[in-house]
N, C-alpha and C positions, 0 to 999 in steps of 0.2 A: 224552453224551460217554463214551468208554471210558477208565476210569481204573485205574491199577494201586495197590493199596492194600498197604502195609507191614503185616503182621500179625505181631506178635510173639508172640501167644498170650496177650496181656493184655486186659483189659476195654476199655481206650481204643481201642485200634485195632480191636477187634471191633465196637464201637458206631460208629467212623468207617465202616467197612465197610457196616455196616446202614443207616446215614444216607444214604450214597450210593445204595444200592439203593432205598431208599424215595423218593429224589429223581428216580428214573428213569434213572440212569446204569447204563452196563454195566461191571460191576465184576469186576476180576481180582485175587484175592488172592495174596500172596507173602510167604514167610517166609525170612529170610536164615540160611544155614548158616555160623555164624562159629566162632571157636576153641571156644566152649563145647560145641559139638555133636560135636567129634571123638571118634570111638570111643565108649567108654563112660565118658569121663571124668566124674567127680563134678561136679554144679553145685549150688551153693546153692539151698534151696528158695525163698529169697527173691529169686532173681535171675529175670528174665523169660526168660533163654535156657535151652536145653537141649532134649532130646527131648520131654519134656512140653509145651514151648512150641509144637513143631511139631504135635503131636497135637491140642492145643487149638485152634490156628488152623485146623487141617483141619476138625475137628468144627463150628466157627463157620462156615467157608466152606460146608460141607455143609447147614448149618442154613439159611444164607441163598440156597442154590441158586446158588453162584458157583464158578468153577473156583479152584483153588489150587495154586501152585507152590512149590518149595523151590529156592532159588538158592545155590550154594556160593561164598561170597566170602571163604573162610578165607585164602587166600593174601594178598589186599589187606588184610583186617582185621588180619591179623598184622603186616604191613609198616606200615600207617598208624596203627594204634591201639596195638597192645601193644608193638611196637618203640619207638614214639615215648613211650610210657608209661614204659618201662624207662630209656630215654635221659634222659628228663627228671629223674627221680629220682636217676639216676647223676650228673647235673650239679647237684644240690642244688636243683632247682625242683620246683614241684608242678604236675603235669600235669591235664588235664581230658579224660578218654578220650571221654565222651559227644559233646563238641564235635568231636573228631577223627572220630569214627564218622560222625556226621551230615554233616560237612563233606567227608569223603573216600570213605568206604565206602557208607554206606546210600543216600543220595540220588543220588549220581553213578551208582552201579550200577543203582538203580532206573530212572533215566532211560534208560539204555543198553538194559536189558532191556525197558523199556516199549516203546520204539521197535520193538524186534523182535516185541513181542506186539501191535503197532498200536495202543497206547494213547496218548491224547492229553494226559494228566495223570497225576500222582503224588499220592498222598494218605498220610497217617499219623495216628495218634492223639494227636500232640502238642497240648497246650493252647497254641495260638497262632492267629493269624488273618491272612489275606490281604485287603487292601483293594484292590479293582480298579476303584474309582469314579473315579480320577484319571487323569493322562496316563500314569502308570507305576504298576505294583503295588507296594504297600507291605507289609511285614511288621510286624504289630501284636502287643502282648501279648495273652495269653489272656484272656477275660472273667473268668474266675475268678482272681483275682491270687494267691490262695493256692496254685494249682497251675500257674500261668503257666510255661510251658517255652521261651519265646522266648530266653531267655539262651543256650541250646544251639544256636540256629540261626543265629547271626550269620555263620558261614562258609559258608553257602549261596551259590552263584553267583547274582548279582542277575538274570541271564536265565532262572533257573529259576523265579522268584517267579510269573510270570503262569500257570505250569502246576501250581502247588502247591495242594493243598487240604488243610485242616485242620478237618474237620467238627466235631470236639467243641470247638473253640476258643471257640464262643459258649456253652458249657454250663458249669454247676459239676460237680464230681465226683460229688456225690450224684445229679445228674440222669443222668449217664452210667451209673451202676450201676442206677437205676430201669429206664431204657430197656433195659438188657441183661436184667434180670429179666423185664420184660414179653414181650421176645422169646424168653425161654427159652434164652439163651446160656449155654454151659458155663462161660464166664469171668465171670459177673456178679458173684460174690463172691471172686473170685480175689485174694489178697494183692497189695499193690503191690511191685514189684520195689525192693530197697534196697540191692542189693550191686552191686559192679563185676562184670559178667557173666564176665568171664575170670579172675577170682580166686575159685575155688571154696571156698577155706578161709575167705574173708571178710578175711584180712589179706595186704595187698599186699606185705609184707616176703617173704612165703612165696614169691611169684612172682619177686621181685628175686633172692632166694637162688638160685632154679632157673636163672635166666637170665644171671646175672653170675657171674664167676669169684669164688671165696671170697676171693681176694686183691684184688679190685678196691677201690679206696679208698673208695667208697660204702658198702662192707660192713666196712670195717676200723676199729678203734677209734681214737679221736682224743679231743682236749680238749674240755671244755665250759667255756667263758669267759664273764666279763662283757664289757660293751662296751668296757672298757679293756684286755682281754687277760688279765686275772688268771684263772688257772686255778681253777676251782671244782669240777671233777669229771672223769669219763670217760664216753664213750658207746661203743657197740657198732657204730656205723656211722651216718654222717649221713643216709643214705637213710631212716632211720626217723623222720625229724623233718620238720616244715613250719612256716613262719612262722605265729605265732599259738598254736602248740600248748602246752598247759600241763602235761598228763599225761606221765610218762615222763622228766622231767628232775631228779627229785629234790626233796627238801624240805629242811626244817631252817633256813627263812630267815624273817625277820619278815614278808614279805609274798610273795604268790604271783609266781612268775617264769613268763614266757613265752619261746618261742623268738623271738628278735628278728631273727636272720640265720643263714644257713648259708654257710660259706666253703669250697667243695670245695678249693681250691688248698691249704689248710692242715688240712682236715678239721676245721675248728672249728665247734662249734655255739655261737652266741652267745645267752646268755639275759638277761633283766633284767626290771624292772618293767613292768607292762602299759602305762604311759604312754609307753614307748619304742617301742610298736609304732606309734605315730601318724607319719604321714608327710605332707609337704606336697605331693607329686605323683609322677608315675611316667611312665616311658618305655614306650610300648606298640608292639610290632612285629608282623610277620606280618599286615598289616592286610587287611580285606576290607569293602568299602564297598557298601551296598545301595542307595545313591543317590550324590548328588554329595557328595565329601569336604568336610568343615568347612573353614573358613579360620581362621588365627590370630585370637584374640581372641573366637571364638564360644563362647557359653556351651551346655553340655550336661549332660544326666544321664549318669552313669556307674555301672555295678554291676559290682563287681571279684570277685564269686564269686556263686554260686547261693544264693539265700535273703538275700543281703545287701541292705542298703537302698541306694537310689539316692543317689549323692552328686552335688552340683553341681560342676562342673568347668569350667575354662577351658582352650581349646586355646592353648598357648603357641608351639608351632612345629609344623610337619607337612611331611612329605615323602612319597615314594613308599614309603620304607622304614619309617618310624616316626612317631609323633606324641608330642609331649611335652605333659603335663597338669599343671595345678595344682589341687588339690582345695580348694574353698571350705570352710574350718574344718577341713581335714585329713581323713585317712581311716586307719582301723585295720586291722592285719594284712593289709597288701597283699603277696601272696605272688608272686614271680616264677614265670612258667609258667602261672598262672591266666589265665583269659579276662577281658578287660576289655570290655564291652559298652556301646555307646553309644545313649542313647535321647533322643528329642524328644517328650515327652508319652507317648503309647502306641506310637509308632513306633520300630522298631529301625533305626537308622542304619548299624550296622555294628560291627565289633569287631576285637580283636587279642588278641596274648599279652603279658602284662606282661614287660618285660625287666629292668627295674630300678626301684627307688624312688629318690626324691630328697627332700632337705629333711627328714630325721629331726627330730621336734620334741623 
C-alpha cells in the first residue's frame, strides 16, 4: 500500500514511518507548515513545530529512503485552530487546539494531498490503534495507556478510519525510542513537545493580547466573586482563567480556592472551595460519532480532559445537536469548551465539546 505519513520531526512519527517501510509499504513523508513556520518567528524549543522540525523530518526521510514533502496549511490552521482558540478564551471557555488541528486541519488536508499523490492511506505517530477485524473499523486507545492519545482523535470523520494507520499504537514509549536509536534516526532522543505550537512564549495570554483589542472584555478588569456574588478581589481579564485553576487568584483564606465558573457577560470570575468544582452532569455539543450514537439510558465511559480519569456516565437525552450526561458519583473541574470523549472499554465511540455543566454539588 502507498501511505502518506505525517512527520512532525518528532520521534513518534519518525518511527511510524520506519515501521511502515519495514512492513513493505510504499511510504511518502509529509510535514505541515503551520503558523509556527511563518518567516523567522520564534518557536519554543519544547514545541514539535518550527523550521527545526522540517529539517529533522527531512533527515529521517532521507535515512529511510522515502520522499518528503512540505505542505503549506497556514491559512486553514489559522482559521480552524488559532482563531477558534482565541474565540473560545474570549467567550470564557477552555479550548483544546490539538483536537481542532487533528479534526479540521491535519488529517483532512492529508487525505486530500494523499489522493493527489496516489496514496491509499494516511498514517501518524499518535499512540492509538485501529481495529479492522469487525464489520466496521474501530478507533481504540493506544496500548501504552500512559501515552494514549486517542482523546485527541474523536473528531476524525468515521469514514476515514478504514484508511488510517497508527503504527506506534501497539508500542510503549521506551520501545519507540529504542527502535529509533537502532535505526540511527536523528530524532531518537529528541525531547517531547510540551507547548502549544503557535504560542512561542509558552503563555497563551500573550497570543490573546496580540489578537484581541486591548478593550476586549476578556482582557478587561473585572470582579473576583464567591458563588453568592460577594466581591473578593479584582482580576485583569477573565481570559487568564479556566475552571479548576488555583494559582493566580490570591490567597489569605483558610482553605485553597479554585476557579468555579467564568461569567463573560459580567466579567466575573467565581471562586470557591474545591468541593464546589464537583458537578453531577454536563451538556456536550459539536458531536462526532465514530459508530452508531448511543441511546438514552446507555452507560458509557467519558473523559473530560486529557490525562483525566474515565468517569462512568449515563446518557440522559440525545439529539443531533447535543447529548446530556449524568456522572456517576460526580466529576470535578468540568470546563466548558474542553473535549468530552466517550469510550466503551478500549473503543472510542466519539466525542464533543462541553457546553455547560449541570447539578453543581
